[in-house]
C-alpha positions in Angstrom: -12.2 -11.9 38.1 -14.0 -8.9 36.9 -13.0 -7.7 33.5 -14.4 -4.2 33.8 -13.3 -3.1 37.3 -11.8 0.0 35.9 -15.1 1.3 34.6 -16.3 4.5 36.3 -20.0 3.5 36.0 -20.8 0.7 38.4 -24.0 -0.2 36.7 -22.0 -1.1 33.6 -19.5 -3.2 35.5 -20.2 -6.8 34.4 -18.9 -10.0 35.8 -17.2 -12.2 33.3 -16.4 -15.1 35.7 -19.6 -16.9 35.0 -18.9 -16.7 31.3 -15.3 -18.0 31.5 -16.1 -21.1 29.6 -17.8 -19.1 26.8 -14.8 -16.8 26.7 -12.5 -19.8 26.4 -14.7 -20.8 23.4 -14.0 -17.4 21.8 -10.3 -17.7 22.5 -10.1 -21.2 21.0 -11.9 -20.0 18.0 -9.4 -17.1 17.7 -6.6 -19.7 17.7 -8.1 -21.8 14.9 -9.0 -19.3 12.2 -9.6 -20.7 8.8 -7.0 -19.3 6.4 -9.5 -19.4 3.5 -12.1 -17.4 5.5 -9.4 -14.9 6.6 -8.3 -14.1 3.1 -11.8 -13.8 1.9 -12.4 -11.2 4.6 -9.2 -9.2 4.1 -11.0 -6.4 2.4 -12.6 -5.5 5.8 -9.4 -3.6 6.6 -9.2 -1.0 9.3 -8.7 2.7 8.4 -5.8 4.4 10.0 -6.5 7.6 11.9 -5.9 11.2 11.3 -7.9 11.1 8.0 -9.7 14.4 7.5 -13.5 14.1 7.0 -13.3 15.2 3.3 -11.1 12.2 2.4 -12.5 9.5 4.7 -14.7 8.0 1.9 -11.8 8.0 -0.5 -9.4 6.5 2.0 -11.8 3.6 2.8 -12.5 3.0 -0.8 -8.8 2.9 -1.8 -7.9 0.7 1.2 -10.7 -1.7 0.2 -9.3 -2.0 -3.3 -5.8 -2.6 -2.1 -6.9 -5.2 0.5 -8.9 -7.0 -2.2 -5.8 -7.1 -4.5 -3.8 -8.3 -1.5 -6.3 -11.1 -1.2 -5.7 -12.0 -4.9 -2.0 -11.8 -4.7 -1.3 -13.6 -1.4 -4.0 -16.1 -2.1 -2.2 -17.2 -5.3 1.5 -16.4 -4.9 3.4 -19.3 -3.3 5.9 -17.0 -1.5 8.9 -17.8 -3.7 11.1 -14.8 -4.6 12.6 -14.9 -8.1 15.3 -12.3 -8.8 13.5 -8.9 -9.2 15.5 -5.6 -9.6 13.9 -3.2 -7.1 14.3 0.4 -8.2 13.1 3.9 -7.4 12.7 7.1 -9.4 15.8 9.4 -9.5 13.7 12.6 -9.5 16.6 15.0 -9.5 17.5 13.8 -13.0 13.9 13.9 -14.5 14.0 15.5 -17.9 10.8 17.4 -17.2 13.1 19.8 -15.2 14.6 20.9 -18.5 17.3 23.5 -18.4 17.3 23.4 -14.6 19.4 20.2 -15.0 22.3 22.4 -16.2 22.6 24.3 -12.9 26.1 24.0 -11.5 24.9 22.2 -8.3 22.5 19.8 -10.0 25.0 16.9 -10.2 25.7 17.3 -6.5 21.9 16.9 -5.8 21.8 13.8 -8.1 24.7 12.2 -6.2 23.1 12.9 -2.9 19.8 11.4 -4.0 21.6 8.4 -5.4 23.3 7.7 -2.1 20.0 8.0 -0.2 18.2 5.6 -2.5 21.1 3.2 -2.3 20.8 3.3 1.5 17.2 2.2 1.1 18.4 -1.0 -0.5 17.3 -0.4 -4.1 19.4 -2.2 -6.8 18.6 0.2 -9.6 17.3 3.8 -10.2 14.9 4.9 -12.9 15.5 8.1 -14.8 13.2 9.9 -17.2 14.9 11.1 -20.4 11.9 12.1 -22.5 11.6 13.6 -26.0 12.7 16.2 -27.1 15.6 16.3 -24.6 18.7 14.9 -26.4 17.2 16.0 -29.8 19.4 18.7 -31.3 16.7 20.1 -33.7 14.5 20.9 -30.7 17.2 23.1 -29.1 17.5 25.1 -32.3 13.7 25.6 -32.2 14.0 26.5 -28.4 16.7 29.1 -29.1 19.5 27.4 -27.2 21.3 25.0 -29.6 24.4 24.6 -27.3 22.3 23.1 -24.6 21.9 19.8 -26.4 25.5 18.7 -25.8 25.5 20.0 -22.3 22.4 17.9 -21.5 23.9 14.8 -23.2 27.0 15.2 -21.1 24.9 15.6 -17.9 23.1 12.3 -18.6 26.3 10.5 -19.4 27.7 11.7 -16.1 24.6 10.5 -14.3 24.7 7.1 -15.9 28.4 6.7 -15.1 27.8 7.7 -11.5 24.9 5.2 -11.2 26.9 2.4 -12.5 29.9 3.3 -10.3 27.6 2.9 -7.3 27.0 -0.7 -8.4 23.4 0.1 -9.3 21.6 -0.7 -12.5 20.1 2.1 -14.6 16.5 2.1 -16.0 15.7 4.8 -18.5 12.2 5.8 -19.6 11.8 7.8 -22.8 8.3 9.1 -23.6 7.2 12.6 -24.4 7.9 15.3 -21.8 4.8 17.0 -20.2 3.8 20.5 -21.3 2.2 22.6 -18.6 2.4 22.2 -14.9 5.0 19.5 -14.7 7.5 21.4 -16.8 6.4 24.9 -16.0 9.8 26.2 -15.1 11.9 24.1 -17.4 12.6 26.7 -20.1 11.3 24.2 -22.7 8.7 25.2 -25.3 7.2 21.8 -25.5 3.6 22.5 -26.6 4.9 24.8 -29.4 7.3 22.2 -30.6 4.9 19.3 -30.6 2.4 21.3 -32.7 5.1 22.1 -35.2 5.9 18.5 -36.0 4.0 16.1 -38.3 3.4 12.6 -37.0 6.3 11.3 -39.1 8.6 14.0 -37.9 7.6 13.3 -34.3 8.3 9.6 -34.6 11.6 10.2 -36.4 12.7 12.6 -33.6 11.6 10.1 -30.9 13.5 7.4 -32.7 16.7 9.4 -32.7 16.4 10.2 -29.0 16.0 6.5 -28.0 18.9 5.5 -30.2 21.1 8.2 -28.6 20.1 6.9 -25.1 20.8 3.3 -26.1 24.2 4.0 -27.7 25.5 6.9 -25.6 23.8 6.6 -22.2 23.8 2.8 -22.2 21.2 2.0 -19.6 20.6 -1.6 -18.5 16.9 -1.3 -19.3 15.2 1.2 -21.7 11.4 1.6 -21.8 10.6 3.5 -25.0 6.9 4.1 -24.4 4.5 3.0 -21.7 1.4 5.3 -21.9 0.2 5.5 -25.5 -3.0 7.3 -24.5 -1.0 9.9 -22.6 1.4 10.3 -25.4 -1.3 10.9 -28.0 -3.0 13.5 -25.7 0.2 15.4 -24.9 1.5 15.6 -28.5 -1.7 15.7 -30.5 -0.5 12.6 -32.5 -3.7 10.7 -32.3 -2.4 7.7 -34.4 -0.1 6.8 -31.5 -3.2 6.1 -29.3 -4.1 3.1 -31.4 -2.5 -0.4 -30.9 -1.3 -0.6 -34.5 0.1 3.0 -34.6 1.8 2.5 -31.3 3.4 -0.8 -32.2 4.6 0.6 -35.6 6.3 3.4 -33.7 8.0 1.0 -31.4 9.3 -1.0 -34.3 10.7 2.2 -35.8 12.5 2.7 -32.5 14.0 -0.8 -32.4 15.4 -0.3 -35.9 17.0 3.0 -34.9 18.5 1.5 -31.8 20.0 -1.4 -33.8 21.4 1.0 -36.4 23.0 3.1 -33.7 24.7 0.1 -32.1 22.6 0.0 -29.0 21.7 -3.7 -29.3 23.0 -4.6 -25.8 20.3 -2.7 -24.1 17.1 -4.5 -22.9 14.2 -2.7 -24.5 10.6 -2.6 -23.4 7.3 -0.8 -24.1 3.8 -1.1 -22.6 0.7 0.5 -21.2 -0.9 1.9 -18.1 -3.3 -0.5 -16.4 -6.1 2.1 -16.7 -6.1 1.8 -20.5 -9.5 0.4 -21.6 -8.1 -1.6 -24.6 -4.8 -2.4 -22.9 -5.0 -6.0 -24.0 -5.0 -5.0 -27.6 -1.9 -2.9 -27.1 -0.1 -5.7 -25.4 -1.1 -8.1 -28.2 0.3 -5.7 -30.8 3.5 -5.1 -28.8 3.9 -8.8 -28.6 4.5 -8.8 -32.3 7.4 -6.4 -32.0 11.0 -7.2 -31.0 10.9 -5.7 -27.6 12.2 -7.7 -24.6 9.5 -6.9 -22.1 6.1 -5.4 -21.5 6.3 -2.3 -19.2 3.3 -1.6 -16.9 2.4 1.7 -15.2 0.1 1.7 -12.2 -1.5 4.9 -10.9 -5.3 4.8 -10.5 -6.7 1.7 -8.8 -10.3 2.6 -9.7 -12.6 0.1 -11.4 -10.5 -3.0 -10.9 -7.4 -1.6 -12.6 -5.2 -3.5 -10.1 -6.6 -6.8 -11.4 -5.9 -5.6 -14.9 -2.2 -5.7 -14.0 -2.6 -9.5 -13.5 -4.3 -10.1 -16.8 -1.8 -7.9 -18.7 1.2 -9.6 -17.2 -0.3 -13.0 -18.0 -0.9 -12.0 -21.6 2.6 -10.7 -21.9 4.0 -14.0 -20.6 1.8 -16.0 -23.0 3.4 -14.0 -25.8 6.9 -14.9 -24.6 7.6 -11.4 -23.2 9.0 -10.6 -19.8 7.1 -8.0 -17.6 8.4 -5.0 -15.8 6.9 -2.0 -13.9 8.7 1.3 -14.4 6.1 3.5 -12.7 3.7 3.0 -9.9 2.1 5.2 -7.2 -1.3 5.2 -5.5 -3.4 7.9 -7.2 -5.8 9.4 -4.6 -8.7 9.6 -7.0 -12.3 8.9 -6.6 -14.2 6.9 -9.3 -16.2 10.0 -10.0 -13.0 12.0 -10.7 -11.5 9.5 -13.1 -13.1 11.1 -16.2 -13.4 14.6 -14.9 -9.8 15.4 -13.7 -7.0 15.1 -16.3 -4.0 14.3 -14.2 -1.7 14.7 -17.3 -2.3 18.5 -17.2 -3.8 19.1 -13.7 -1.9 18.4 -10.5 -5.1 18.5 -8.3 -4.9 14.7 -7.7 -1.2 14.4 -7.4 -1.1 17.2 -4.9 -3.1 15.1 -2.4 -0.1 12.8 -2.1 1.7 15.4 0.1 -0.4 14.8 3.2 1.1 12.4 5.9 -2.3 10.8 6.7 -1.9 8.8 3.4 1.4 7.2 4.7 -0.1 3.9 5.9 -2.1 3.5 2.7 1.1 4.2 0.6 2.8 1.5 2.6 0.0 -1.0 1.9 0.3 -0.2 -1.8 4.0 -0.8 -1.7 3.6 -4.0 0.1 1.1 -5.6 -2.3 3.1 -4.5 -5.4 6.4 -5.9 -4.0 4.5 -9.2 -3.6 3.0 -8.8 -7.1 6.6 -8.2 -8.5 7.6 -11.6 -7.0 4.5 -13.4 -8.1 4.6 -12.3 -11.7 8.4 -12.5 -11.8 8.9 -8.9 -12.9 12.3 -7.9 -14.4 12.1 -4.7 -12.3 9.7 -2.7 -10.1 10.1 1.0 -9.7 7.8 3.3 -7.6 7.6 6.8 -9.0 7.1 9.5 -6.3 10.3 8.7 -4.4 10.2 12.2 -2.8 7.7 10.8 -0.3 10.4 8.5 1.0 11.7 11.6 2.9 8.9 14.0 3.7 5.1 14.5 3.8 3.2 17.5 5.1 0.7 17.7 8.0 -2.8 18.3 6.7 -3.8 20.6 9.5 -1.0 23.0 8.7 -1.1 23.0 4.9 -4.6 21.9 3.7 -5.6 25.5 2.7 -3.0 25.8 0.0 -3.6 25.4 -3.7 -2.2 22.3 -5.5 0.8 24.2 -6.8 1.5 25.6 -3.4 1.2 22.2 -1.8 3.7 20.6 -4.2 6.1 23.6 -3.6 5.8 23.2 0.2 6.6 19.5 0.0 9.7 20.3 -2.1 10.8 22.8 0.6 10.4 20.1 3.3 12.2 17.6 1.1 15.5 19.4 1.0 16.4 19.2 4.7 15.2 15.7 5.0 17.2 14.3 2.1 20.3 16.3 3.3 20.0 14.8 6.7 19.3 11.3 5.4 16.0 11.3 7.2 13.4 8.9 5.8 9.6 8.9 6.2 7.8 5.8 7.4 7.0 5.0 3.8 10.7 5.1 2.9 11.6 3.0 5.9 8.8 0.6 5.0 10.1 0.1 1.4 13.6 -0.4 2.9 12.3 -3.1 5.2 10.4 -4.8 2.4 13.5 -4.9 0.2 15.7 -6.2 3.1 13.5 -9.2 3.6 15.1 -12.4 2.2 13.5 -15.8 1.8 9.8 -16.6 2.0 7.2 -13.9 2.5 4.6 -14.0 5.2 1.2 -12.3 5.2 0.1 -10.8 8.6 -3.5 -9.8 9.5 -5.1 -8.5 12.6 -6.7 -11.4 14.4 -9.9 -9.5 14.9 -10.4 -6.9 12.1 -8.3 -8.6 9.4 -6.5 -5.4 8.6 -3.2 -6.0 6.8 0.1 -4.3 7.7 -1.0 -1.9 10.5 -0.9 -3.3 14.1 -0.7 -2.1 17.7 1.7 -3.3 20.4 0.0 -5.7 22.8 -2.4 -7.1 20.2 -3.1 -10.4 18.5 -2.2 -11.2 14.9 -2.5 -14.1 12.5 0.4 -14.9 10.2 0.0 -16.9 7.0 2.6 -18.4 4.7 4.2 -21.7 3.9 6.6 -23.8 6.0 5.9 -21.6 9.1 6.2 -24.8 11.2 7.0 -28.4 10.8 3.9 -29.5 12.7 1.0 -28.2 14.6 1.0 -26.9 18.2 -1.3 -25.0 20.5 -0.6 -23.1 23.7 -2.2 -24.5 26.9 -1.9 -22.7 30.2 0.7 -20.2 29.1 1.6 -18.5 25.8 5.2 -19.5 25.0 7.7 -17.9 22.6 8.5 -21.3 21.1 5.8 -23.7 20.0 6.4 -27.0 18.0 9.9 -25.6 17.3 8.6 -22.4 15.7 9.7 -19.0 17.0 8.8 -15.4 15.8 10.3 -12.0 16.4 9.4 -8.4 15.6 11.9 -5.6 15.0 10.7 -2.1 15.3 11.9 1.1 13.6 14.5 1.7 16.3 16.0 -1.7 15.8 14.5 -3.1 19.0 13.7 -6.8 18.6 11.3 -8.8 20.8 9.9 -12.3 20.5 6.3 -12.9 19.7 4.3 -15.2 22.1 2.6 -18.0 20.2 -1.0 -19.2 20.6 -1.0 -21.7 17.7 1.3 -22.8 14.9 0.9 -24.9 11.8 2.8 -25.0 8.5 0.4 -22.4 7.0 -0.6 -20.3 10.0 0.7 -18.8 13.2 -1.4 -16.9 15.7 0.7 -14.7 17.9 0.7 -11.8 20.4 2.7 -8.7 19.5 4.4 -7.6 22.8 4.4 -4.2 24.5 7.0 -1.5 24.3 7.6 -1.3 20.5 8.2 2.0 18.8 5.6 3.2 16.3 6.6 3.0 12.6 7.8 0.4 10.1 8.9 -3.0 11.4 9.7 -6.5 10.3 8.2 -9.7 11.6 10.2 -12.9 11.1 8.9 -16.5 11.7 11.5 -19.3 12.0 10.3 -22.9 11.7 12.0 -25.8 13.5 13.8 -26.7 10.3 15.3 -23.2 9.9 13.0 -21.7 7.3 12.6 -18.0 7.9 9.5 -16.2 6.6 9.2 -12.4 6.9 6.9 -9.5 6.4 7.2 -5.7 6.6 4.6 -4.2 8.9 3.6 -0.8 10.4 3.1 -0.3 14.2 0.8 2.4 15.6 -0.3 3.0 19.2 -3.8 1.7 18.4 -5.3 -0.2 15.5 -8.7 -1.5 16.7 -10.3 -4.7 15.5 -13.5 -6.3 16.7 -13.9 -10.0 16.8 -16.9 -11.4 14.9 -18.8 -14.5 15.9 -17.9 -16.1 12.6 -14.2 -15.2 13.2 -13.8 -13.5 9.8 -14.0 -9.8 10.9 -17.5 -9.5 9.4 -21.1 -10.1 10.4 -22.4 -10.4 13.9 -20.1 -9.4 16.7 -18.7 -11.9 19.1 -20.2 -10.1 22.1 -21.8 -10.6 25.5 -25.1 -8.8 26.2 -25.6 -7.8 29.8 -29.1 -6.7 30.8 -29.6 -4.9 34.1 -33.2 -5.3 35.1 -35.4 -2.9 37.0 -34.8 -4.8 40.3 -31.1 -4.6 39.9 -30.5 -8.2 38.9 -28.5 -9.0 35.8 -28.8 -11.5 33.0 -26.2 -12.5 30.4 -26.6 -13.6 26.8 -24.7 -13.8 23.5 -25.1 -11.6 20.5 -25.2 -14.6 18.1 -26.8 -17.9 17.5 -24.3 -20.3 16.0 -24.7 -23.7 14.3 -22.2 -26.5 14.1 -20.7 -25.4 10.8 -18.1 -22.6 10.4 -19.6 -19.3 9.3 -23.1 -20.2 10.5 -23.4 -17.6 13.3 -26.3 -15.1 12.9 -27.5 -12.2 15.0 -29.5 -12.9 18.1 -32.1 -10.3 18.9 -31.3 -7.9 21.7 -34.3 -6.5 23.5 -34.3 -2.9 24.7 -37.0 -2.2 27.3 -37.5 1.3 28.9 -37.2 -0.2 32.4 -33.8 -2.0 31.7 -30.2 -1.0 30.9 -28.3 -3.1 28.3 -24.6 -3.1 27.9 -22.8 -4.9 25.1 -19.4 -6.2 25.8 -17.4 -6.2 22.5 -14.1 -8.1 22.3 -11.3 -7.1 20.1 -7.6 -6.3 19.9 -5.4 -3.3 19.3 -7.6 -1.1 21.5 -5.8 -0.8 24.9 -3.2 1.6 23.5 -5.8 4.4 23.4 -4.6 7.7 24.7 -7.7 8.0 26.9 -11.2 6.5 27.3 -12.7 9.7 26.0 -11.0 9.1 22.7 -12.8 5.8 22.2 -16.2 6.2 20.4 -18.6 3.4 19.4 -20.9 3.9 16.5 -24.0 1.6 16.6 -26.5 2.2 13.8 -27.2 5.9 13.9 -26.1 6.4 17.5 -22.7 7.5 18.7 -21.9 6.1 22.1 -19.2 6.7 24.7 -18.0 3.3 26.0 -17.9 2.8 29.8 -14.7 0.7 29.5 -12.2 0.1 26.7 -9.0 -1.7 27.5 -7.5 -5.1 28.2 -9.9 -7.9 28.9 -7.3 -9.2 31.4 -8.2 -12.9 31.0 -6.4 -13.6 27.8 -3.2 -12.0 26.6 -3.8 -9.4 23.9 -7.6 -9.6 24.1 -9.4 -6.3 24.7 -12.9 -5.5 25.9 -15.2 -2.5 25.2 -18.4 -2.1 27.3 -20.9 -0.1 25.3 -24.3 1.0 26.9 -27.0 0.7 24.2 -29.3 3.8 24.0 -33.0 3.1 24.0 -33.3 5.1 20.7 -31.9 2.0 18.9 -35.0 -0.1 19.8 -36.6 -1.7 16.8 -33.8 -0.9 14.3 -33.0 -4.5 13.5 -29.6 -5.3 12.2 -27.2 -2.4 12.8 -23.6 -1.8 11.9 -21.1 -1.4 14.8 -17.6 0.2 14.6 -15.1 1.5 17.1 -13.0 4.6 16.6 -9.9 4.8 18.8 -7.8 7.9 18.6 -9.2 8.5 15.2 -8.5 5.0 14.0 -11.7 3.2 12.8 -12.1 -0.6 13.2 -13.7 -3.2 10.9 -17.5 -3.2 10.9 -19.6 -5.9 12.7 -23.3 -6.1 13.4 -25.8 -6.4 16.2 -29.6 -7.2 15.9 -31.8 -5.0 18.1 -35.5 -5.5 18.5 
């Protein structure tokens, strides 16, 4: 059969019949991926489409950091799921809103948000009750002394409603944010902080946490988790030191005990970006807190790995670990020291754009796994407003940061009223609904986690996926060695996966056609009834290119077709391979003026393209329109892309190769051109 019969250019139609045995070799290699090599290559993740040019560098960088952390977590975590309380931020009760909380309809909004979060499957909600809310001397300073009791009653009502819904309540109490985050709150925070001595500030904070513990009675109370932010916001520099911070926490614990709030589980901690975070955790280990609380926002400079070391230190000190705030900060390394996100919403305003959704989902996925791995008491993502609505970049990108955040808030109202969730919200819902062992799924070609296309090939990793080993022969069955697998899409449509290969640690499978784009769940059931699951995201296309070393990197697994001047054709491979895994290196491709050379790339997740014109190959410094890009038609799920090589590439040596399909960019492989 001819794989490229749909090509419009007859000179680039290349016969694959004579290379059938070589293609079978590629297929067999696909079915026998090494799990160690796959995880090592996980950071070669594909970039979802629709990313504007100004953010493509940031998107790739952030996704690489998440994929590397995924490699660390999934490569170490054994898949067990200890009890973790999964939560989400109750933003409608955030104390930075100030006197807005006293509006007559506010409690109705809180109740609505609670019901929506409960529908997502969370077992708790997290609420910010920061100083000086619930501190009566502040309201005398603010000129509205009667509001203290009104706000206390509001939070008591919220707590009662949360518990009546069968949810746990997590309260964070740090300083409220002067400036952009409390601009319309009616609270004179900056003026009040500057009026207090360090001792007065600590005493006031202590009274607030004691009031929360005794009169709000949350299940968990985090009394300080960003000492650097607290010192900056309040001007109390002593709190930005490990000893000063630990001493303040001890003062809080004494106040809680004296107020009769001893039944509350109390914690304190640091943001993972804090340079001397280990010293803070060591100092907190000497206090009487129950847990170390971690905040994760920027992932720059290896801060994700810092979460691992801080959690390990906490456990070594006999403390539990929790995470009361986390969201992916869209911040470049160069911006880390130049943009102060505590007083400038430039970075946070980037979150509003929908093109970040797949990346937000990857961030959720790896932190849910981290929560299980490090046995967190609870895990609570912060910006829960994106569980309902994002904004389209093309429509809103010209706005200022303040206007963007306001526009997202406008879009949020109808979505939350209607109970309409974004793909990120649905992804978190799926992740929380998965019981039993967790699986990790990667594109079989590009090794991108989470994001896949219908009619494509994937590799699934875990434990107890099968009771033995089995390989497909002439057909690709839906049951192999007693193992079956299914995928359920966002519309609830469930289909079986066809299986190429199964073993206890790995399953290679084909995702069928006809699935709806959006969040989904893959479940693998072994012959002995063990069910392993993973939340995934489906998109129409998610291109990956097979490499000769079968790790998504290095020289492409490609066939080189040369059309000579007399019209005859010759075929060769793009790689020379030894007998050991990973030994393939590029084989030189000769470009002569009298000859035409077409490279047949093989991949998966490509055939769902909207049109051939929306497929672009980038080879070195050349952008090339493929003559064919669709199913290879010999092996299920395998795609082929025929790319004519321009003569301008002659002599460039090793060049990078990527495919972009409907704006979605693949992993990078190489060719060698002489």
